[in-house]
ZAVEX-833774 format. One line per 8 residues: for each residue x, y, z of N, C-alpha, C, O. Coordinates in Angstrom, 1 decimal. Last residue first. Layout:
BEGIN
X Y Z X Y Z X Y Z X Y Z  ...
//
This chain:
BEGIN
-60.0 94.8 -31.3 -61.0 95.7 -30.8 -61.4 96.8 -31.7 -62.2 97.6 -31.4  -57.8 93.5 -32.4 -59.1 93.1 -32.8 -60.3 94.0 -32.3 -61.4 93.9 -32.8  -55.7 94.5 -31.0 -55.8 94.8 -32.5 -57.1 94.4 -33.0 -57.6 95.0 -34.0  -56.1 93.6 -28.5 -56.2 95.0 -28.7 -56.3 95.3 -30.2 -57.0 96.3 -30.6  -55.7 90.8 -28.8 -57.1 91.3 -28.5 -57.2 92.8 -28.7 -58.3 93.3 -29.2  -53.0 90.8 -29.4 -53.9 90.4 -30.4 -55.3 90.9 -30.1 -56.0 91.3 -31.0  -51.9 91.7 -27.0 -51.7 92.5 -28.2 -52.7 92.1 -29.2 -53.2 93.0 -29.9  -52.6 89.5 -25.3 -53.2 90.8 -25.0 -53.0 91.7 -26.3 -54.0 92.5 -26.6
-51.0 87.5 -26.5 -52.5 87.4 -26.5 -53.2 88.7 -26.2 -54.2 89.1 -26.9  -48.5 88.4 -26.0 -48.9 88.3 -27.4 -50.4 88.2 -27.5 -51.0 88.8 -28.4  -48.4 88.3 -23.2 -48.3 89.6 -23.8 -48.8 89.5 -25.3 -49.4 90.5 -25.7  -48.6 85.5 -22.9 -49.7 86.3 -22.3 -49.6 87.7 -23.0 -50.7 88.3 -23.3  -46.2 84.7 -24.1 -47.5 84.3 -24.7 -48.6 85.1 -24.2 -49.5 85.5 -24.9  -44.4 85.8 -22.2 -44.4 86.4 -23.6 -45.7 85.9 -24.3 -46.3 86.7 -25.1  -44.8 84.3 -20.0 -45.0 85.7 -19.9 -45.2 86.3 -21.3 -46.0 87.2 -21.5  -44.1 81.7 -21.0 -45.5 82.0 -20.5 -45.8 83.4 -20.5 -46.9 83.9 -20.9
-41.4 82.0 -21.4 -42.3 81.8 -22.5 -43.7 82.1 -22.2 -44.5 82.6 -23.0  -40.5 82.4 -18.7 -40.3 83.5 -19.8 -41.3 83.3 -21.0 -41.9 84.2 -21.4  -41.2 80.0 -17.6 -41.8 81.2 -17.1 -41.7 82.4 -18.1 -42.6 83.1 -18.3  -39.6 78.3 -19.1 -41.0 78.2 -19.2 -41.7 79.4 -18.7 -42.7 79.9 -19.3  -37.0 79.1 -18.2 -37.4 79.3 -19.6 -38.9 79.2 -19.8 -39.5 80.0 -20.6  -37.2 78.3 -15.5 -37.0 79.7 -15.8 -37.4 80.0 -17.3 -38.0 81.0 -17.5  -37.5 75.5 -15.7 -38.6 76.3 -15.1 -38.4 77.8 -15.4 -39.4 78.5 -15.7  -35.1 74.8 -16.9 -36.3 74.6 -17.6 -37.4 75.5 -17.0 -38.2 76.1 -17.8
-33.4 75.3 -14.7 -33.2 76.0 -16.0 -34.5 75.9 -16.8 -34.9 76.9 -17.4  -34.4 73.4 -12.9 -34.4 74.8 -12.5 -34.3 75.7 -13.8 -35.0 76.7 -14.0  -34.0 71.0 -14.2 -35.4 71.4 -14.0 -35.4 72.9 -13.6 -36.3 73.6 -14.0  -31.2 70.9 -14.2 -31.9 71.0 -15.5 -33.3 71.5 -15.3 -33.8 72.2 -16.1  -30.8 70.6 -11.4 -30.3 71.8 -12.1 -31.0 72.0 -13.4 -31.3 73.1 -13.8  -32.0 68.1 -11.1 -32.5 69.2 -10.3 -32.0 70.5 -11.0 -32.8 71.5 -11.1  -30.4 66.5 -12.7 -31.8 66.7 -13.1 -32.4 67.9 -12.3 -33.2 68.6 -12.9  -27.9 66.5 -11.4 -28.0 67.0 -12.7 -29.5 67.4 -13.1 -29.7 68.4 -13.7
-28.7 65.2 -9.0 -28.2 66.6 -9.0 -28.3 67.2 -10.3 -28.7 68.4 -10.5  -29.5 62.7 -10.0 -30.5 63.6 -9.4 -30.0 65.0 -9.3 -30.8 65.9 -9.5  -27.0 61.8 -10.8 -28.0 62.0 -11.8 -29.1 62.9 -11.3 -29.7 63.7 -12.0  -25.6 61.6 -8.4 -25.1 62.5 -9.5 -26.2 62.8 -10.5 -26.4 63.9 -10.9  -27.2 59.6 -7.1 -27.0 60.9 -6.5 -26.6 61.9 -7.6 -27.1 63.1 -7.6  -26.9 57.4 -8.9 -28.2 58.0 -8.6 -28.1 59.4 -8.1 -28.8 60.3 -8.5  -24.1 57.0 -8.6 -24.7 57.4 -9.9 -26.0 58.0 -9.8 -26.4 59.0 -10.4  -24.0 56.2 -5.9 -23.3 57.4 -6.3 -23.8 57.9 -7.7 -24.0 59.1 -7.9
-25.5 53.8 -6.1 -26.0 54.9 -5.3 -25.3 56.2 -5.6 -26.0 57.3 -5.6  -23.8 52.3 -7.8 -25.2 52.7 -8.2 -25.7 53.8 -7.4 -26.3 54.8 -8.0  -21.6 51.9 -6.0 -21.5 52.6 -7.3 -22.8 53.1 -7.8 -22.9 54.2 -8.3  -22.9 50.4 -4.1 -22.3 51.6 -3.7 -22.1 52.5 -5.0 -22.4 53.7 -4.9  -23.7 48.1 -5.5 -24.7 49.0 -5.0 -24.2 50.3 -4.6 -24.8 51.3 -4.7  -21.1 47.0 -6.1 -22.0 47.5 -7.2 -23.1 48.4 -6.7 -23.4 49.4 -7.3  -20.3 46.4 -3.5 -19.6 47.4 -4.2 -20.4 47.9 -5.4 -20.4 49.1 -5.7  -22.2 44.4 -2.9 -22.3 45.6 -2.1 -21.5 46.7 -2.8 -21.8 47.9 -2.8
-21.3 42.5 -4.7 -22.7 43.1 -4.9 -22.8 44.4 -4.1 -23.3 45.4 -4.6  -18.9 41.8 -3.6 -18.9 42.4 -5.0 -20.3 43.1 -5.2 -20.3 44.2 -5.8  -19.7 40.7 -1.2 -18.9 41.9 -1.2 -18.9 42.6 -2.5 -19.0 43.8 -2.6  -21.0 38.4 -2.1 -21.8 39.5 -1.4 -21.0 40.8 -1.4 -21.6 41.9 -1.5  -18.9 37.0 -3.1 -20.0 37.5 -4.0 -20.8 38.6 -3.4 -21.1 39.6 -4.1  -17.6 36.5 -0.7 -16.9 37.2 -1.7 -17.9 37.8 -2.7 -17.8 38.9 -3.2  -19.6 34.9 0.6 -19.2 36.2 1.2 -18.4 37.1 0.2 -18.6 38.3 0.1  -19.6 32.7 -1.1 -20.8 33.5 -0.9 -20.5 34.9 -0.4 -21.0 35.9 -0.8
-17.0 31.7 -0.7 -17.4 32.1 -2.1 -18.6 33.0 -1.9 -18.7 34.1 -2.6  -17.1 31.1 2.0 -16.1 32.1 1.5 -16.5 32.6 0.1 -16.4 33.8 -0.1  -19.0 29.1 2.0 -19.3 30.4 2.7 -18.3 31.5 2.2 -18.8 32.6 2.1  -17.7 27.1 0.6 -18.9 27.7 0.0 -19.3 29.0 0.7 -19.7 30.0 0.0  -15.7 26.6 2.4 -15.3 27.1 1.1 -16.6 27.7 0.4 -16.4 28.8 -0.2  -17.2 25.6 4.5 -16.4 26.8 4.7 -16.0 27.4 3.4 -16.1 28.7 3.2  -18.1 23.2 3.4 -19.1 24.3 3.7 -18.4 25.6 3.9 -18.9 26.6 3.6  -15.6 21.9 3.3 -16.4 22.2 2.0 -17.4 23.3 2.3 -17.6 24.1 1.4
-15.0 21.7 5.9 -14.1 22.5 5.1 -14.8 22.8 3.8 -14.7 23.9 3.2  -17.0 19.9 6.7 -16.9 21.2 7.3 -16.1 22.2 6.4 -16.5 23.3 6.2  -16.2 17.7 5.3 -17.5 18.3 5.0 -17.6 19.7 5.5 -18.1 20.6 4.9  -13.8 17.1 6.4 -13.8 17.4 5.0 -15.2 18.1 4.6 -15.2 19.0 3.8  -14.6 16.5 9.0 -13.7 17.6 8.8 -13.8 18.1 7.3 -13.8 19.3 7.0  -16.1 14.1 8.7 -16.8 15.3 9.1 -15.9 16.6 8.8 -16.4 17.6 8.4  -15.0 12.3 5.7 -15.1 12.5 7.1 -15.8 13.9 7.4 -16.1 14.7 6.5  -16.7 10.8 2.9 -15.7 11.7 3.5 -16.0 11.9 5.0 -17.1 11.8 5.5
-18.5 9.4 1.5 -17.8 8.7 2.6 -16.8 9.5 3.2 -15.9 9.0 4.0  -17.8 10.9 -1.7 -18.7 10.2 -0.8 -17.9 9.4 0.3 -16.8 8.9 0.1  -15.7 13.8 -1.8 -16.2 12.5 -2.3 -17.0 11.8 -1.2 -17.0 12.2 0.0  -16.8 17.2 -1.5 -15.9 16.1 -1.1 -16.5 14.8 -1.6 -17.7 14.7 -1.9  -17.3 19.5 -4.3 -17.8 18.7 -3.1 -16.9 17.6 -2.8 -16.2 17.0 -3.7  -15.7 22.4 -5.1 -15.7 21.0 -5.4 -16.2 20.2 -4.2 -15.6 20.2 -3.2  -17.6 25.4 -5.2 -16.5 24.6 -4.7 -16.7 23.1 -5.0 -17.9 22.7 -5.2  -18.6 27.2 -8.1 -18.9 26.4 -6.9 -17.7 25.6 -6.5 -17.0 25.1 -7.3
-17.2 30.4 -8.9 -17.4 29.0 -9.3 -17.7 28.2 -8.0 -17.0 28.4 -7.0  -19.2 33.3 -7.9 -17.9 32.5 -8.0 -18.2 31.1 -8.4 -19.4 30.6 -8.2  -21.5 35.0 -9.9 -21.2 34.3 -8.7 -19.9 33.5 -9.0 -19.5 33.2 -10.1  -20.6 38.0 -11.8 -21.4 36.8 -11.5 -20.9 36.1 -10.3 -19.9 36.5 -9.6  -20.7 41.5 -11.5 -19.9 40.3 -11.5 -20.8 39.1 -11.1 -21.7 39.2 -10.3  -22.2 43.8 -13.7 -22.2 43.1 -12.4 -21.5 41.8 -12.5 -21.6 41.1 -13.5  -19.8 45.8 -15.7 -21.1 45.0 -15.5 -21.0 44.3 -14.1 -19.9 44.1 -13.5  -17.5 46.9 -16.2 -18.4 47.7 -15.4 -19.7 46.9 -15.1 -20.5 47.3 -14.3
-15.6 46.0 -18.0 -15.4 45.6 -16.6 -16.4 46.3 -15.7 -16.1 46.4 -14.5  -16.0 46.3 -20.6 -15.3 47.4 -19.9 -15.1 47.1 -18.4 -14.4 47.9 -17.7  -17.4 44.1 -21.1 -16.1 44.2 -21.7 -15.3 45.3 -21.0 -14.1 45.2 -20.9  -19.8 44.6 -19.7 -18.9 43.5 -19.3 -17.5 43.6 -19.9 -16.5 43.3 -19.2  -20.7 46.7 -21.3 -20.4 47.0 -19.9 -19.5 45.9 -19.3 -18.6 46.1 -18.6  -21.2 45.4 -23.6 -20.2 46.4 -23.6 -19.8 46.7 -22.2 -18.6 46.9 -21.9  -23.3 43.7 -22.8 -22.1 43.1 -23.3 -20.9 44.2 -23.3 -19.8 43.8 -22.9  -25.3 45.6 -22.1 -24.7 44.8 -21.1 -23.4 44.1 -21.5 -22.5 44.0 -20.7
-24.8 48.9 -23.5 -25.2 47.5 -23.7 -24.6 46.6 -22.6 -23.4 46.8 -22.3  -24.9 51.6 -21.1 -24.4 50.9 -22.2 -25.0 49.5 -22.3 -25.7 49.0 -21.4  -26.9 54.3 -20.2 -26.6 52.9 -19.9 -26.1 52.2 -21.1 -26.8 52.2 -22.1  -25.3 57.4 -20.5 -26.4 56.5 -20.7 -25.9 55.1 -20.4 -24.7 54.8 -20.4  -24.3 60.1 -18.5 -23.9 58.8 -19.2 -25.1 57.9 -19.3 -25.7 57.6 -18.3  -25.7 63.2 -19.4 -25.6 62.2 -18.4 -25.2 60.9 -19.1 -25.7 60.6 -20.1  -25.8 65.7 -20.7 -24.9 64.6 -21.1 -24.6 63.6 -20.1 -23.5 63.2 -19.8  -27.2 67.7 -19.6 -27.9 66.8 -20.4 -27.1 65.6 -20.9 -27.6 64.6 -21.4
-25.4 69.4 -18.5 -26.3 68.7 -17.6 -27.0 67.6 -18.3 -27.4 66.6 -17.7  -24.0 70.3 -20.7 -23.2 69.6 -19.6 -24.1 68.9 -18.7 -23.7 67.9 -18.1  -26.1 71.5 -22.1 -25.5 70.2 -22.6 -24.7 69.5 -21.5 -24.6 68.3 -21.5  -29.0 72.8 -20.8 -27.5 72.8 -20.7 -26.9 71.5 -21.1 -27.3 70.4 -20.5  -31.6 73.6 -23.0 -31.0 72.7 -22.1 -29.5 72.9 -22.0 -28.9 73.1 -23.1  -32.3 77.2 -23.5 -32.3 75.8 -23.8 -31.6 74.9 -22.8 -31.1 75.4 -21.8  -32.5 79.9 -23.1 -31.1 79.3 -23.2 -31.2 77.9 -23.7 -30.2 77.4 -24.4  -34.1 82.6 -24.1 -34.4 81.2 -23.9 -33.1 80.4 -24.2 -32.6 80.3 -25.3
-33.3 85.6 -22.5 -33.3 84.8 -23.7 -33.5 83.3 -23.3 -33.1 82.9 -22.2  -35.4 87.7 -20.6 -34.3 86.9 -20.8 -34.4 86.1 -22.1 -35.5 85.9 -22.6  -37.5 89.5 -21.0 -36.7 89.6 -19.8 -35.4 88.8 -19.8 -34.4 89.1 -19.2  -39.1 91.2 -23.4 -38.3 90.0 -23.2 -37.4 90.3 -22.0 -36.6 91.2 -22.0  -42.0 92.3 -24.8 -41.1 92.4 -23.6 -40.4 91.1 -23.4 -41.0 90.1 -23.3  -42.5 93.5 -28.2 -42.7 92.5 -27.1 -41.6 92.7 -26.0 -40.5 93.1 -26.2  -43.7 96.4 -29.3 -42.5 95.7 -29.1 -42.6 94.8 -27.9 -43.0 95.2 -26.8  -45.7 98.0 -31.7 -45.6 97.2 -30.5 -44.3 96.4 -30.4 -43.9 95.9 -31.4
-47.5 100.7 -33.2 -46.3 99.8 -33.1 -46.3 99.1 -31.7 -46.8 99.6 -30.7  -50.0 101.5 -34.7 -49.9 101.0 -33.3 -48.7 100.1 -33.2 -48.9 98.9 -33.1  -50.8 102.1 -37.3 -50.1 103.2 -36.5 -50.1 102.8 -35.0 -50.2 103.7 -34.1  -51.6 99.9 -38.5 -52.6 100.7 -37.9 -52.0 101.8 -37.0 -52.7 102.4 -36.1  -49.2 98.8 -39.4 -50.2 99.2 -40.4 -51.3 100.1 -39.8 -51.9 100.9 -40.5  -48.0 98.2 -37.0 -47.5 99.3 -37.8 -48.5 99.8 -38.9 -48.5 100.9 -39.2  -49.4 96.0 -36.2 -49.6 97.2 -35.4 -49.1 98.4 -36.2 -49.6 99.5 -36.1  -48.4 94.1 -38.0 -49.8 94.5 -38.1 -50.1 95.8 -37.3 -50.9 96.6 -37.7
-45.8 93.9 -37.1 -46.0 94.5 -38.5 -47.5 94.9 -38.6 -47.8 95.9 -39.2  -46.2 92.8 -34.6 -45.6 94.1 -34.7 -45.8 94.8 -36.1 -46.1 96.0 -36.1  -47.3 90.3 -35.3 -48.1 91.3 -34.5 -47.5 92.7 -34.6 -48.3 93.7 -34.7  -45.0 89.2 -36.6 -46.2 89.5 -37.3 -47.1 90.5 -36.6 -47.7 91.3 -37.3  -43.3 89.1 -34.4 -42.9 89.9 -35.5 -44.2 90.2 -36.4 -44.3 91.4 -36.9  -44.6 87.2 -32.8 -44.4 88.6 -32.3 -44.1 89.5 -33.4 -44.5 90.7 -33.4  -44.4 84.9 -34.4 -45.7 85.5 -34.2 -45.6 86.9 -33.7 -46.4 87.8 -34.0  -41.6 84.5 -34.2 -42.2 84.8 -35.5 -43.6 85.4 -35.3 -43.9 86.3 -36.1
-41.4 83.9 -31.4 -40.7 85.1 -32.0 -41.3 85.5 -33.4 -41.4 86.7 -33.7  -42.9 81.6 -31.3 -43.4 82.8 -30.6 -42.7 84.0 -31.2 -43.4 85.1 -31.3  -41.2 79.8 -32.5 -42.5 80.1 -33.1 -43.1 81.4 -32.6 -43.7 82.1 -33.3  -39.1 79.9 -30.7 -38.9 80.3 -32.1 -40.2 80.6 -32.8 -40.3 81.6 -33.5  -40.3 78.9 -28.3 -39.8 80.3 -28.4 -39.5 80.8 -29.8 -39.8 81.9 -30.1  -40.9 76.3 -29.1 -42.0 77.3 -28.8 -41.5 78.7 -28.9 -42.2 79.6 -29.4  -38.3 75.3 -29.2 -39.1 75.4 -30.4 -40.3 76.4 -30.3 -40.6 77.1 -31.2  -37.7 75.5 -26.5 -36.9 76.2 -27.4 -37.7 76.4 -28.7 -37.7 77.5 -29.3
-39.5 73.6 -25.5 -39.7 75.0 -25.1 -38.9 75.9 -26.0 -39.3 77.0 -26.3  -38.4 71.3 -26.6 -39.7 71.7 -27.0 -40.0 73.2 -26.6 -40.6 73.9 -27.4  -36.1 71.1 -25.0 -36.0 71.4 -26.4 -37.3 71.8 -27.1 -37.3 72.7 -28.0  -37.3 70.5 -22.6 -36.6 71.8 -22.7 -36.4 72.1 -24.2 -36.5 73.3 -24.6  -38.2 67.9 -23.1 -39.2 69.0 -22.8 -38.5 70.4 -23.0 -39.2 71.3 -23.5  -35.8 66.6 -23.5 -36.7 66.7 -24.7 -37.7 67.8 -24.4 -38.1 68.6 -25.3  -34.8 66.8 -20.9 -34.0 67.4 -22.0 -35.0 67.6 -23.2 -34.9 68.7 -23.8  -36.6 65.2 -19.5 -36.5 66.6 -19.2 -35.8 67.4 -20.3 -36.1 68.5 -20.6
-36.2 62.8 -20.7 -37.5 63.4 -20.9 -37.4 64.9 -20.6 -38.0 65.7 -21.2  -33.7 62.1 -19.8 -33.9 62.3 -21.2 -35.2 63.1 -21.5 -35.3 63.9 -22.4  -34.2 61.8 -17.1 -33.4 62.9 -17.5 -33.5 63.2 -19.0 -33.5 64.4 -19.4  -35.8 59.5 -17.2 -36.4 60.8 -16.7 -35.6 62.0 -17.2 -36.1 63.0 -17.6  -34.0 57.7 -18.0 -35.1 58.0 -18.9 -35.7 59.3 -18.5 -36.2 60.1 -19.4  -32.4 57.6 -15.7 -31.8 58.1 -17.0 -32.9 58.4 -18.0 -32.8 59.4 -18.7  -34.2 56.6 -13.9 -33.7 58.0 -13.7 -33.1 58.5 -15.0 -33.3 59.7 -15.3  -34.6 54.0 -14.9 -35.7 55.0 -14.9 -35.3 56.4 -14.7 -35.8 57.3 -15.3
-32.1 53.0 -14.4 -32.5 53.1 -15.8 -33.7 54.1 -15.9 -33.8 54.9 -16.8  -32.1 53.0 -11.6 -31.1 53.8 -12.3 -31.5 54.0 -13.8 -31.4 55.1 -14.3  -34.1 51.1 -11.1 -34.3 52.5 -10.7 -33.4 53.4 -11.4 -33.8 54.5 -11.8  -32.9 48.8 -12.1 -34.2 49.3 -12.7 -34.4 50.8 -12.3 -34.8 51.6 -13.2  -30.8 48.6 -10.2 -30.5 48.7 -11.7 -31.8 49.3 -12.4 -31.6 50.2 -13.3  -32.2 48.2 -7.8 -31.4 49.5 -8.0 -31.1 49.7 -9.5 -31.0 50.8 -10.0  -33.3 45.7 -8.3 -34.2 46.9 -8.1 -33.4 48.2 -8.3 -33.9 49.1 -8.9  -30.9 44.2 -8.4 -31.9 44.2 -9.5 -32.8 45.4 -9.5 -33.0 46.1 -10.5
-29.9 44.6 -5.8 -29.2 45.1 -7.0 -30.1 45.2 -8.2 -30.0 46.1 -9.0  -31.9 43.3 -4.3 -31.7 44.7 -4.2 -30.9 45.3 -5.4 -31.3 46.4 -5.8  -31.4 40.7 -5.2 -32.7 41.3 -5.5 -32.6 42.8 -5.4 -33.2 43.5 -6.2  -28.8 40.3 -4.2 -29.0 40.2 -5.6 -30.4 40.9 -6.0 -30.5 41.6 -7.0  -29.3 40.4 -1.4 -28.5 41.4 -2.0 -28.7 41.5 -3.6 -28.7 42.5 -4.2  -30.8 38.1 -1.1 -31.5 39.4 -0.8 -30.7 40.5 -1.5 -31.3 41.4 -2.1  -28.9 36.2 -1.7 -30.1 36.2 -2.6 -30.8 37.6 -2.4 -31.3 38.2 -3.3  -27.1 36.6 0.3 -26.6 36.8 -1.0 -27.9 37.0 -2.0 -27.8 37.8 -2.9
-28.6 35.8 2.5 -28.1 37.2 2.4 -27.7 37.5 1.0 -28.0 38.6 0.5  -28.8 33.1 1.8 -30.0 33.9 1.9 -29.7 35.4 1.9 -30.3 36.1 1.2  -26.2 32.2 2.0 -26.9 32.2 0.7 -28.1 33.0 0.7 -28.5 33.7 -0.3  -25.7 32.5 4.7 -24.9 33.3 3.8 -25.6 33.4 2.4 -25.7 34.4 1.8  -27.5 30.6 5.7 -27.7 32.0 6.0 -26.9 32.9 5.1 -27.5 33.9 4.7  -26.4 28.2 4.6 -27.7 28.6 4.2 -28.0 30.1 4.5 -28.6 30.8 3.7  -24.0 28.2 6.0 -24.0 28.3 4.6 -25.3 28.8 4.1 -25.4 29.6 3.2  -24.9 27.8 8.6 -24.2 29.0 8.3 -24.2 29.3 6.8 -24.4 30.4 6.3
-25.9 25.2 8.4 -26.8 26.3 8.7 -26.2 27.6 8.3 -26.9 28.5 7.8  -23.5 23.8 7.9 -24.5 23.8 6.8 -25.6 25.0 7.1 -26.0 25.6 6.2  -22.3 24.2 10.4 -21.7 24.7 9.2 -22.7 24.8 8.0 -22.6 25.8 7.2  -24.0 22.7 12.0 -23.9 24.2 12.2 -23.3 24.8 11.0 -23.6 25.9 10.6  -23.7 20.1 11.0 -25.0 20.8 11.0 -24.9 22.3 11.1 -25.6 23.0 10.4  -20.9 19.7 11.6 -21.4 19.7 10.2 -22.8 20.4 10.1 -23.0 21.1 9.1  -21.0 19.8 14.4 -20.2 20.8 13.6 -20.6 20.8 12.2 -20.7 21.9 11.6  -22.6 17.6 15.0 -23.0 19.0 15.4 -22.2 20.0 14.6 -22.9 21.0 14.2
-21.0 15.5 14.1 -22.3 15.8 13.5 -22.8 17.2 13.8 -23.4 17.8 13.0  -18.8 15.9 15.9 -18.6 16.0 14.5 -19.9 16.3 13.7 -20.0 17.1 12.8  -20.1 15.3 18.3 -19.5 16.6 18.1 -19.3 16.9 16.6 -19.5 18.0 16.1  -20.8 12.7 18.0 -21.9 13.7 18.2 -21.3 15.1 17.9 -22.0 15.9 17.3  -18.3 11.5 17.9 -19.2 11.4 16.7 -20.3 12.4 16.8 -20.7 13.0 15.8  -17.4 12.1 20.4 -16.7 12.6 19.3 -17.6 12.6 18.0 -17.6 13.5 17.2  -20.1 12.8 22.7 -19.1 11.9 22.1 -18.5 12.6 20.9 -19.0 13.6 20.4  -20.7 15.3 25.1 -21.0 14.6 23.9 -19.8 13.8 23.4 -18.6 14.1 23.7
-20.0 16.8 27.3 -20.6 15.5 27.6 -20.9 14.7 26.3 -21.4 13.6 26.4  -19.2 19.3 26.4 -18.2 18.4 27.0 -18.7 17.0 27.3 -17.9 16.1 27.6  -21.6 20.4 25.4 -20.6 19.9 24.5 -19.6 19.0 25.1 -19.1 18.0 24.5  -24.6 19.2 27.1 -23.4 20.1 27.0 -22.3 19.5 26.1 -22.3 18.3 25.9  -27.5 18.3 25.4 -26.4 17.9 26.2 -25.3 18.9 26.1 -25.0 19.4 25.0  -29.2 19.4 23.6 -29.4 19.7 25.0 -28.3 19.3 25.8 -28.0 19.9 26.9  -28.3 18.2 21.2 -28.1 19.7 21.4 -28.3 20.1 22.8 -27.8 21.1 23.3  -29.0 15.6 21.6 -27.5 15.9 21.5 -27.3 17.4 21.7 -26.3 17.8 22.3
-31.7 15.6 21.6 -31.0 15.2 22.8 -29.6 15.6 22.8 -29.0 16.0 23.8  -33.5 16.1 19.8 -32.7 17.2 20.2 -31.8 16.9 21.4 -31.3 17.7 22.1  -34.9 14.6 17.2 -34.1 14.2 18.4 -33.2 15.4 18.7 -32.2 15.6 18.0  -38.3 15.2 16.3 -36.8 15.3 16.1 -36.1 15.1 17.4 -36.6 15.3 18.5  -40.9 13.0 15.8 -40.3 14.0 16.7 -38.8 14.0 16.6 -38.2 13.0 16.7  -43.1 12.7 13.3 -41.8 12.3 13.7 -41.2 13.4 14.6 -40.9 14.5 14.2  -46.3 11.7 12.7 -45.5 12.7 13.4 -44.2 12.1 13.8 -44.1 11.1 14.5  -47.6 10.7 9.7 -47.0 10.2 10.9 -46.1 11.3 11.5 -45.3 11.9 10.8
-50.7 11.6 8.3 -49.3 11.7 8.4 -48.8 11.2 9.7 -49.4 11.4 10.7  -53.3 9.4 7.3 -52.9 10.4 8.3 -51.3 10.4 8.3 -50.7 9.3 8.3  -53.9 7.3 5.7 -53.9 8.6 5.1 -53.3 9.7 6.0 -52.9 10.7 5.5  -54.1 5.0 7.2 -52.9 5.1 6.3 -52.8 6.5 5.8 -51.7 6.9 5.4  -55.1 5.8 10.6 -55.4 5.4 9.2 -54.1 5.7 8.4 -53.3 6.4 8.7  -54.5 4.5 13.7 -54.1 5.5 12.7 -54.4 5.0 11.3 -53.9 3.9 10.9  -56.8 3.6 16.2 -55.9 3.2 15.2 -55.7 4.3 14.2 -56.6 5.1 13.9  -56.6 4.6 19.6 -57.3 4.7 18.3 -56.3 4.3 17.2 -55.1 4.6 17.3
-56.1 2.4 22.3 -55.6 3.5 21.5 -56.3 3.4 20.1 -56.6 2.3 19.6  -58.3 1.8 24.9 -57.8 1.2 23.7 -57.3 2.4 22.8 -58.1 3.3 22.4  -57.6 2.1 28.2 -58.1 2.8 27.0 -57.5 2.2 25.8 -56.3 2.0 25.7  -58.4 0.9 31.3 -57.6 0.6 30.1 -58.3 1.3 28.9 -59.5 1.0 28.7  -60.2 1.2 33.4 -58.9 1.9 33.5 -58.0 1.8 32.2 -57.1 2.5 32.1  -62.3 -0.3 32.7 -62.5 1.1 32.9 -61.2 1.8 32.9 -61.1 2.9 32.4  -61.3 -2.9 32.5 -61.7 -2.3 31.3 -61.9 -0.8 31.4 -61.7 0.0 30.5  -60.8 -3.4 35.2 -59.7 -3.4 34.3 -60.0 -2.7 33.0 -59.2 -2.0 32.4
-63.3 -3.3 36.2 -62.4 -2.3 36.6 -61.2 -2.2 35.7 -60.7 -1.2 35.4  -65.6 -3.9 33.5 -64.8 -4.3 34.6 -63.9 -3.2 35.0 -63.7 -2.3 34.2  -68.6 -2.3 32.6 -67.2 -2.6 32.4 -66.6 -3.1 33.6 -66.9 -2.6 34.7  -71.8 -3.7 32.6 -70.8 -2.8 33.2 -69.4 -3.3 32.9 -69.1 -4.5 32.8  -73.8 -4.0 29.8 -72.9 -4.7 30.7 -71.9 -3.8 31.3 -71.2 -3.1 30.5  -77.0 -2.6 29.6 -75.6 -2.8 29.1 -74.8 -3.4 30.2 -75.2 -3.4 31.3  -79.4 -2.4 30.8 -79.4 -2.5 29.4 -78.0 -2.6 28.8 -77.9 -2.8 27.6  -79.5 -2.6 33.5 -79.3 -1.3 32.9 -79.3 -1.3 31.4 -79.2 -0.3 30.7
-81.9 -4.2 35.2 -80.9 -4.4 34.1 -80.7 -3.1 33.4 -81.6 -2.6 32.7  -82.2 -4.3 38.6 -82.6 -3.6 37.3 -81.5 -3.8 36.3 -80.3 -3.5 36.6  -82.8 -7.1 40.5 -81.8 -6.1 40.1 -82.3 -5.6 38.7 -82.7 -6.3 37.8  -85.8 -7.3 42.4 -85.0 -7.8 41.3 -84.0 -6.7 40.8 -84.4 -5.5 40.8  -86.0 -7.7 45.8 -86.0 -6.8 44.7 -85.2 -7.3 43.5 -84.0 -7.6 43.7  -87.8 -10.4 47.1 -86.5 -9.8 46.8 -86.6 -8.9 45.6 -87.2 -9.3 44.6  -91.0 -9.6 48.6 -90.1 -10.4 47.7 -88.7 -9.7 47.5 -88.6 -8.5 47.7  -92.4 -9.7 51.5 -91.7 -8.8 50.6 -90.7 -9.6 49.8 -89.7 -10.1 50.3
-95.5 -10.9 52.2 -94.1 -11.2 52.1 -93.4 -10.3 51.0 -93.9 -10.2 49.9  -97.6 -9.1 54.2 -97.3 -9.6 52.9 -95.8 -9.8 52.8 -95.0 -9.0 53.2  -98.5 -10.4 57.4 -97.9 -9.4 56.5 -97.4 -10.0 55.2 -97.0 -11.1 55.1  -101.6 -12.0 57.9 -100.1 -12.1 57.9 -99.6 -11.1 57.0 -100.1 -10.8 55.9  -104.2 -10.9 59.7 -103.6 -11.1 58.4 -102.1 -11.1 58.5 -101.4 -10.2 59.2  -105.7 -12.8 62.1 -104.8 -11.7 61.9 -104.1 -12.0 60.5 -103.5 -13.0 60.3  -109.0 -13.6 62.7 -107.8 -14.0 62.0 -106.9 -12.8 61.7 -107.4 -11.8 61.1  -110.4 -13.4 65.9 -110.3 -13.0 64.5 -109.0 -13.4 63.9 -108.0 -13.6 64.6
-112.4 -15.2 67.9 -111.0 -15.0 67.5 -110.9 -14.6 66.1 -111.4 -15.3 65.2  -114.3 -14.6 70.3 -114.3 -14.7 68.9 -112.9 -14.3 68.5 -112.4 -13.2 68.7
//
């Protein structure tokens, strides 16, 4: 009996799986499309430092002239920045000196008020003495020193004059020098460099004048502080004397009322 042998199932060819997208070609894989720049995005401009990296001896005459003009302009900007800082310092010093003068005037007025208190206190002491005589209780106030008042030599600090008066006396701050005349258009590099050097000389001259003003202000501040320290010492002595006499007058009043 012959059985029929099943023939093996034919294995069909495996169908290629569709990945759902088309594979990029090798050329497409290696090539990147650059992103487009929108009009709103700023464009980066890379400065050219090739001339500065090159040694001076390898640069052409035109490059050397351009280099000299750029360096002279940078130096002018540095001088102007120093001048601007010095002017700000002078303005602060002027305000500080004015405040010191006002403080000295306040010390003098305070000392004058202490003198007025001494006069009123003397009249009160006389009244207390007369009242004590009525009750057979004479009293003499204790005075260790006289109230001298402000020292006029210390209070006579020079006040700040009007700006116009200071300028007439030659004491006011000096203004900036007249600007140098710029070279005409199309001038060569040497003329531009000379123009920058003239501006630098003017700026350095103005800076020297400001430093001189600052030196004078510093000396004025030192003298004013010395005067005020001495005036405060005298004021402190008179205030201590007035305070002691006020305490004595208060004690005398309480005894009379007992």
